[in-house]
C-alpha positions as CSV (number, residue, x, y, z in Angstrom):
1,M,-18.7,-0.3,-2.5
2,E,-15.3,-1.7,-3.5
3,R,-11.9,-0.3,-3.5
4,E,-9.2,-1.9,-5.6
5,I,-5.6,-1.4,-4.6
6,L,-2.5,-2.4,-6.7
7,L,0.9,-2.5,-5.0
8,T,4.2,-2.9,-6.9
9,G,7.8,-3.0,-6.1
10,I,10.8,-5.2,-6.5
11,G,11.5,-8.4,-4.5
12,G,12.7,-7.8,-1.0
13,Q,10.9,-4.5,-0.5
14,G,8.1,-5.8,1.7
15,V,5.3,-5.3,-0.8
16,Q,3.7,-8.7,0.1
17,L,3.8,-7.9,3.8
18,A,2.3,-4.5,3.1
19,A,-0.6,-6.1,1.1
20,Q,-1.1,-8.6,3.9
21,V,-1.3,-5.8,6.5
22,I,-3.9,-4.0,4.4
23,A,-6.0,-7.1,4.0
24,R,-5.8,-8.0,7.7
25,A,-6.6,-4.5,8.8
26,A,-9.6,-4.4,6.5
27,I,-10.9,-7.6,7.9
28,R,-10.5,-6.1,11.4
29,E,-12.7,-3.3,10.3
30,D,-15.4,-5.6,9.0
31,R,-14.6,-5.2,5.3
32,H,-14.6,-8.0,2.8
33,V,-11.2,-8.7,1.2
34,L,-9.8,-10.6,-1.8
35,S,-6.0,-10.6,-2.3
36,L,-3.6,-11.9,-4.9
37,G,0.2,-11.7,-4.7
38,T,2.4,-12.3,-7.7
39,Y,6.2,-12.6,-8.0
40,G,8.6,-12.2,-10.9
41,G,10.9,-15.0,-11.9
42,T,14.1,-13.7,-10.2
43,M,15.1,-14.1,-6.5
44,R,15.9,-10.4,-5.9
45,G,15.1,-7.4,-8.0
46,G,12.3,-9.0,-9.9
47,N,8.8,-7.6,-9.7
48,T,6.5,-8.3,-6.8
49,D,2.9,-7.2,-7.1
50,S,-0.2,-7.5,-5.1
51,T,-3.9,-6.8,-5.9
52,L,-6.4,-6.2,-3.2
53,I,-10.1,-5.6,-3.4
54,L,-11.7,-4.3,-0.2
55,G,-15.5,-4.1,-0.1
56,T,-18.4,-3.2,2.1
57,A,-20.2,-6.3,1.0
58,P,-19.1,-9.8,-0.2
59,I,-16.9,-9.5,-3.3
60,S,-17.8,-11.8,-6.2
61,A,-15.1,-10.9,-8.8
62,P,-11.6,-12.4,-8.6
63,P,-8.8,-10.2,-7.5
64,I,-7.7,-9.4,-11.1
65,V,-8.7,-5.9,-12.0
66,A,-8.8,-3.9,-15.2
67,K,-9.0,-0.6,-13.4
68,S,-8.0,0.4,-9.9
69,W,-9.0,2.9,-7.3
70,A,-5.4,3.2,-5.9
71,G,-1.9,2.3,-6.8
72,V,1.1,2.1,-4.4
73,G,4.6,2.1,-5.9
74,A,7.6,1.1,-3.8
75,H,9.8,1.1,-6.9
76,P,9.4,2.7,-10.3
77,R,10.6,-0.3,-12.4
78,Y,7.2,-1.8,-12.7
79,W,5.1,1.3,-12.1
80,D,3.9,1.8,-15.7
81,A,1.7,-1.3,-15.5
82,V,0.0,-0.1,-12.3
83,R,-0.4,3.5,-13.6
84,A,-2.1,2.2,-16.8
85,K,-4.8,0.6,-14.6
86,L,-5.5,3.6,-12.4
87,R,-8.9,5.1,-12.9
88,A,-9.4,8.7,-13.7
89,G,-9.7,10.3,-10.3
90,G,-8.0,7.4,-8.7
91,H,-5.1,7.7,-6.3
92,A,-1.4,7.1,-6.7
93,V,1.0,6.9,-3.8
94,W,4.7,6.3,-4.5
95,N,8.1,6.4,-2.9
96,A,9.4,9.8,-4.0
97,D,12.9,8.9,-2.9
98,V,13.3,6.3,-5.6
99,F,10.9,7.6,-8.3
100,D,12.3,10.4,-10.3
101,E,10.5,13.8,-10.5
102,S,8.9,12.9,-13.8
103,A,6.9,10.1,-12.2
104,D,3.4,10.0,-13.7
105,A,0.0,9.2,-12.1
106,G,-1.9,9.4,-15.3
107,E,-5.3,10.7,-14.6
108,A,-5.1,9.7,-10.9
109,R,-4.3,12.0,-8.1
110,A,-0.6,11.8,-7.2
111,L,0.7,11.6,-3.6
112,P,4.5,11.2,-3.6
113,V,5.8,10.3,-0.2
114,R,9.5,10.3,0.9
115,A,9.1,6.8,2.2
116,T,12.7,5.8,2.3
117,A,13.7,8.9,4.1
118,L,10.9,8.6,6.6
119,A,11.7,5.0,7.3
120,A,15.4,5.8,7.8
121,E,14.6,8.7,10.2
122,I,12.8,6.3,12.5
123,G,15.6,3.7,12.2
124,A,13.6,1.3,10.0
125,P,15.1,1.5,6.5
126,Q,13.5,-1.8,5.6
127,A,10.0,-0.5,6.2
128,A,9.4,2.0,3.4
129,A,6.5,-0.1,1.9
130,L,4.8,0.2,5.3
131,V,5.3,4.0,5.3
132,L,3.5,4.0,1.9
133,V,0.6,1.9,3.3
134,G,0.3,4.3,6.3
135,A,0.3,7.3,3.9
136,L,-2.5,5.7,1.7
137,A,-4.6,5.1,4.9
138,G,-3.9,8.5,6.3
139,A,-4.8,10.4,3.1
140,T,-7.9,8.4,2.3
141,A,-9.2,7.0,5.6
142,L,-9.2,3.7,3.9
143,L,-8.2,2.0,7.2
144,R,-7.5,3.2,10.7
145,L,-4.0,3.4,12.0
146,D,-4.6,1.2,15.0
147,S,-6.0,-1.5,12.7
148,L,-2.9,-1.4,10.5
149,I,-0.6,-1.7,13.5
150,T,-2.5,-4.6,14.9
151,A,-2.7,-6.3,11.5
152,M,1.1,-5.8,11.0
153,E,1.8,-7.4,14.4
154,E,-0.4,-10.4,13.4
155,A,1.2,-10.8,10.0
156,L,4.8,-10.9,11.2
157,P,6.3,-14.4,11.4
158,P,7.9,-15.3,14.8
159,Y,11.4,-14.8,13.4
160,R,10.6,-11.2,12.4
161,R,8.9,-10.1,15.7
162,E,11.9,-7.9,16.6
163,H,10.8,-5.5,13.7
164,A,7.3,-4.9,15.1
165,A,8.1,-1.6,16.9
166,N,9.9,-0.2,13.9
167,N,7.2,-1.3,11.5
168,A,4.5,0.3,13.7
169,A,6.6,3.5,13.7
170,A,6.8,3.3,9.9
171,L,3.0,3.0,9.5
172,R,2.6,5.9,11.9
173,A,5.1,8.0,10.0
174,G,3.4,7.5,6.7
175,F,0.0,8.1,8.2
176,E,1.1,11.4,9.8
177,S,3.0,12.6,6.7
178,V,0.0,13.2,4.5
179,P,-2.9,15.6,4.5
180,R,-6.2,14.1,5.9
181,D,-9.2,13.9,3.6
182,F,-7.0,13.9,0.5
183,A,-9.5,11.5,-1.0
184,P,-11.9,9.8,1.4
185,A,-12.2,6.1,0.5
186,W,-15.6,5.3,1.9
187,S,-17.4,8.7,1.7
188,A,-20.3,7.2,-0.4
189,A,-20.6,4.0,1.7
């Protein structure tokens, strides 16, 4: 069984760190992972996207997908490309603080999360993307919270270690902000 996840945002939002946290946590949970990060041509404000494939067995396809099980939107500017790839019955998690009320999940199930507000409440305004990752994991049981926190700590470069506690709080806040069993990821595994 495989689960494809597309993440999108603008440069500087932590989308690539969020993708790395998902990948590392999946490996900790004995999943197979392929990951591909892409960046737009501008320094700040350009698109930053990541594609992940998590599987219960070795993955043979490259991490370029036509359809996706889940999409995570940190910013609406490039959301349409992700939404277009979401499968019917897939899952869309986005930052409700920056997406407008007309945000569309297509035929996927929408799970808007006030990620910016939650991150600010815990004193970590830079960690909204991690709030979204925590929310996806909490709603789908894709990954355990403890795996995400350990993976985040491993992914932080030495010059960013001072953010570990706030990042852990952001993952926890997202995880706890959503209903459980919204859409179990591995129910058929």
